[in-house]
BAFI-3210 file (N, C-alpha, C; in Angstrom, 3 decimals, decimal comma, padded with zeros to 6 digits):
// residues 50
n [1|2|3|4|5|6|7|8|9|10|11|12|13|14|15|16|17|18|19|20|21|22|23|24|25|26|27|28|29|30|31|32|33|34|35|36|37|38|39|40|41|42|43|44|45|46|47|48|49|50]
n.u [-008,827|-008,921|-009,356|-008,266|-006,205|-004,534|-003,844|-002,288|-003,417|-003,340|-004,354|-006,812|-006,806|-004,937|-001,879|-000,060|003,237|005,792|009,149|009,490|008,707|010,890|012,039|010,621|010,574|008,909|005,429|003,383|000,743|-001,974|-002,268|000,259|001,885|000,928|001,565|004,350|004,802|003,779|005,504|007,961|007,421|007,036|009,625|011,119|009,934|010,659|013,460|013,628|012,623|014,472]
n.v [-088,009|-091,411|-094,137|-096,477|-095,665|-094,420|-096,631|-097,946|-099,761|-100,379|-101,920|-101,461|-099,124|-096,336|-095,124|-092,302|-091,037|-088,735|-087,585|-085,624|-086,580|-087,623|-085,338|-084,473|-083,841|-083,830|-084,009|-081,514|-079,886|-077,973|-075,530|-075,222|-075,088|-072,729|-070,896|-071,017|-070,041|-067,419|-066,394|-066,522|-064,767|-062,345|-062,014|-061,705|-059,370|-057,555|-057,555|-056,578|-054,017|-052,755]
n.w [-113,162|-113,676|-111,331|-112,272|-113,964|-112,105|-110,599|-112,331|-114,087|-117,037|-119,089|-120,068|-121,428|-122,773|-121,677|-121,829|-121,916|-122,096|-122,880|-121,007|-118,562|-117,245|-116,254|-114,111|-110,698|-108,536|-107,638|-107,322|-105,457|-106,864|-105,545|-104,297|-106,555|-107,792|-105,742|-105,860|-108,470|-108,211|-106,214|-107,574|-109,661|-108,238|-107,217|-109,575|-110,611|-108,610|-108,912|-111,527|-111,208|-109,690]
ca.u [-008,086|-009,624|-008,605|-007,512|-004,963|-003,687|-003,374|-001,497|-004,114|-003,438|-004,827|-008,087|-006,642|-003,584|-001,230|001,029|004,245|006,869|010,478|009,431|008,490|012,192|012,428|009,778|011,129|007,815|004,102|002,856|-000,667|-002,203|-001,990|001,706|002,417|000,597|002,371|005,708|004,768|003,596|006,741|008,963|007,025|007,331|011,080|011,581|009,476|011,494|014,777|013,474|012,322|015,600]
ca.v [-089,177|-092,571|-094,976|-097,493|-095,055|-094,235|-097,940|-098,458|-100,827|-099,786|-102,864|-100,985|-097,810|-095,942|-094,165|-091,694|-090,307|-088,302|-087,439|-084,675|-087,308|-087,749|-084,057|-084,187|-084,260|-084,014|-083,667|-080,563|-079,533|-076,743|-074,392|-075,102|-074,657|-071,305|-070,154|-070,966|-069,147|-066,058|-066,000|-066,310|-063,544|-061,209|-061,867|-061,165|-057,988|-056,787|-057,403|-055,741|-052,640|-052,213]
ca.w [-113,570|-113,135|-110,391|-113,021|-114,423|-110,935|-110,155|-113,448|-114,793|-118,354|-120,092|-120,573|-122,025|-123,166|-120,805|-122,585|-121,150|-122,965|-122,294|-119,903|-117,313|-116,598|-115,675|-112,948|-109,419|-107,600|-108,142|-106,348|-105,548|-107,634|-104,666|-104,138|-107,842|-107,947|-104,769|-106,407|-109,628|-107,710|-105,535|-108,614|-110,355|-107,350|-107,154|-110,859|-110,711|-107,703|-109,552|-112,715|-110,818|-108,906]
c.u [-008,746|-008,728|-007,772|-006,197|-004,016|-003,114|-002,538|-002,118|-004,372|-003,855|-006,108|-007,982|-005,197|-003,079|-000,038|001,963|005,385|008,176|010,471|009,220|009,797|012,659|011,636|010,402|010,041|006,501|003,447|001,345|-000,784|-001,866|-000,493|002,361|002,157|001,388|003,797|005,783|004,659|004,879|007,839|008,677|007,362|008,834|011,604|011,154|010,308|012,867|014,683|013,248|013,454|016,584]
c.v [-090,386|-093,369|-096,015|-096,923|-094,877|-095,554|-098,634|-099,693|-100,342|-100,785|-102,378|-099,608|-097,544|-094,912|-093,611|-090,954|-089,980|-088,184|-086,514|-085,368|-087,458|-086,470|-083,710|-084,737|-084,527|-083,664|-082,815|-080,412|-078,257|-075,520|-074,169|-074,607|-073,172|-070,440|-069,978|-070,001|-067,688|-065,566|-065,700|-065,015|-062,314|-060,942|-061,238|-059,717|-057,074|-056,520|-056,453|-054,270|-051,991|-051,471]
c.w [-112,923|-112,199|-111,131|-113,526|-113,250|-110,434|-111,226|-114,091|-116,216|-119,443|-120,747|-121,205|-122,379|-122,163|-121,573|-121,639|-122,104|-122,217|-121,084|-118,559|-116,547|-115,927|-114,419|-111,682|-108,390|-108,282|-107,061|-106,496|-106,386|-106,801|-104,503|-105,425|-108,071|-106,979|-105,282|-107,590|-109,174|-107,033|-106,546|-109,371|-109,524|-107,289|-108,445|-111,052|-109,808|-108,329|-110,746|-112,355|-110,027|-109,774]
res [m|s|c|k|v|l|a|m|e|n|r|e|g|i|v|t|a|g|q|v|v|g|l|m|d|d|i|s|t|c|a|a|l|l|d|c|i|v|a|d|c|k|q|r|l|f|i|a|s|s]
***
């Protein structure tokens, strides 16, 4: 992502945002997101195998 987009200098381009933006509570790192997905998967597999 360019610095201009991060600085909200959108006069030189288009910044798109849909309704889903209102559902975001935080912006996690990729590692944190994957850790959360793996933990959720392990929990669901444990419940399914019980």
